[in-house]
Structure formats: structure tokens, C-alpha cells
N, C-alpha and C positions, 0 to 999 in steps of 0.2 A: 236572223241579221237584221238589222235596223238600218234602215235606209238615211245613209249620213251623204250622203252626196248631195254637193251645193245646186240652188235650182238656180239660173239668173229668173226665171218666170216669176218666180213665186216670193225670190233673194231670200234665200234662207231652203233648210232642208227640209226633207217631205215631213219627214217624223219633228222637227220643230213645228211646221205649219199646224201637223196634227195633235202634237201633245203641249205645244206651248213650251219646253224645253229640248235641250239637247242631250241627243242621245248617251247613255251610260254605256260604257262600252270597254273590254277587258276581264279579266277574271275575278275583282272583288264585286261585281258584280250579280256575281253566279253564288250557288249554293256550298262551295268550297271553301270548309274554315281557312280564315288568314292564315293564321300557323303551316296549312300545308301549302297552302298559294308561294308565300315567304320563298320556301324550299325548291320550289319549280324552276328549273333551268331550260328544260324542252322539252319539245311536245310528247319525248317517249316518257319525260317524267310524268307530264301531267295524261298522259294515258293509263303509267302506272295509279295513281292519284285515285282516276276514275273507276279502275276497275277491282284494285284492292280493298278489302272492308276494311272498318276503323276497329281499331286494340280490341275496343269493347263488344265487339261479336264476336270476337276470340274467345272472350273471359264466356259468355253465356253457355249453355249444356244445349245439346241439340236438341231439339223439337221434339216429344214422342209421340208416339203414333197413337191414333184413339183408339187400337182396341178394347182399352182396360176403360172403356164408358159402357153405364148399363145401354141395353138394347130394348129391356121391357120391363115392367115394371116388377115383374116378382124375380128378376137379379139382382136388385135394391134390395140393401141388408134390411131386417127388421129394425126396427125403431127403437 
């Protein structure tokens, strides 16, 4: 959380004093794609968007176990 509370002693927010710019707040500063952000209406929608994997991951085959990898030089096929 960015400290955006106005401080009367320094006459600015602590974030502005530290970084020289106003803090960016809101979902647009996150890593969520804009297309998804535009469809969000509730916090529940946001939670679902963060827990559901992207569609491209559904198209990928599941990872294969490493059982097929050779264990020693003798397990390799001849050249």
C-alpha cells in the first residue's frame, strides 16, 4: 500500500516526498490485462480473475514426467 495521506508538516504525501511523483493507485497499475480489468464489477470478480489461469494455459499439454530422461551414458542410444 502506498502512503498517499497528506502530511501538513511536509505539505505533501510521504510518497510524493520520497519519489517526486504522485502515487499510482488502482488496478491499471497492476499486471492484470486491461481487457480483464474493464470487465471487473466486484471484488469477487477480481478474486476470480487472479485465481483462474489464462486461457492459453488450457491449450498447453500437461507437463511430462522426467522418467524418460537418460540416467547414465549407457542409457543413451548409439550414434
